[in-house]
C-alpha positions in Angstrom: -19.2 2.9 20.0 -19.4 -0.1 22.4 -16.8 -2.8 22.1 -16.4 -6.0 24.1 -14.6 -9.4 24.0 -16.5 -12.6 24.8 -15.0 -15.9 25.6 -16.4 -18.5 23.3 -14.0 -21.4 23.6 -10.8 -20.8 25.5 -8.3 -23.6 25.1 -6.0 -24.2 28.1 -7.0 -21.1 30.0 -4.1 -21.3 32.5 -1.5 -21.5 29.8 -0.1 -18.8 27.6 -1.5 -20.3 24.3 -3.3 -18.6 21.5 -7.1 -18.6 21.5 -9.8 -16.8 19.6 -12.8 -15.1 21.2 -15.9 -13.2 19.9 -15.4 -9.5 19.6 -18.6 -7.3 19.3 -19.0 -3.8 18.4 -21.9 -1.3 18.0 -21.6 0.8 14.9 -23.6 3.7 13.5 -24.8 4.0 10.0 -26.6 7.2 8.9 -29.2 5.3 6.9 -29.8 2.3 9.3 -28.9 3.6 12.7 -27.0 1.6 15.2 -26.2 -2.0 14.5 -24.1 -4.9 16.0 -21.1 -6.3 14.1 -18.9 -9.2 15.1 -15.2 -9.9 14.8 -12.4 -11.9 16.4 -10.1 -11.2 19.3 -6.8 -13.1 19.2 -5.6 -13.7 22.8 -2.4 -15.0 24.3 -3.3 -16.2 27.7 -5.6 -13.6 29.0 -4.1 -10.7 26.9 -5.7 -9.5 23.7 -2.9 -9.2 21.2 -5.0 -8.5 18.0 -8.5 -7.6 17.1 -10.1 -8.1 13.6 -13.3 -6.0 13.6 -16.5 -6.2 11.6 -16.1 -9.6 9.9 -19.9 -10.3 9.8 -23.2 -9.2 11.1 -24.0 -12.9 11.7 -23.0 -13.7 15.2 -23.6 -17.5 14.8 -21.3 -17.7 11.8 -18.5 -15.9 13.5 -18.9 -18.1 16.7 -18.7 -21.2 14.4 -15.6 -19.8 12.8 -14.0 -19.1 16.2 -14.8 -22.6 17.4 -13.1 -24.1 14.3 -10.0 -21.8 14.8 -9.8 -22.9 18.5 -10.4 -26.7 17.8 -7.8 -26.7 15.0 -5.3 -24.5 17.0 -5.0 -22.1 14.1 -1.7 -20.2 14.1 -2.2 -16.4 14.0 0.1 -16.4 11.0 -2.8 -18.0 9.0 -5.5 -16.0 10.5 -5.9 -13.4 7.7 -6.0 -16.1 5.0 -8.6 -18.1 7.0 -10.9 -15.1 7.5 -10.5 -14.2 3.8 -11.6 -17.8 2.9 -14.6 -17.4 5.2 -15.5 -14.1 3.6 -15.4 -15.6 0.1 -17.3 -18.7 1.2 -14.5 -21.2 1.0 -14.0 -23.7 3.7 -11.8 -22.9 6.6 
């Protein structure tokens, strides 16, 4: 299993603020083999404080979601609800 965190849009890199980054992971499915899945890393400054794995197989949609979270300075307290809305096709 390969896991990594990619910086998409990091707000105020030098400060200890919350930012969201793309999280990628390789998974194995017996029927389909190896595939990539995307999630979100929650960062405080340069430290990862939480990871939400396997949100979507669509990298561009997760990057768009992350861009919105960073632009709107989403509080981590609202992260689960915002992701749930995304998964059920509501607006973030």
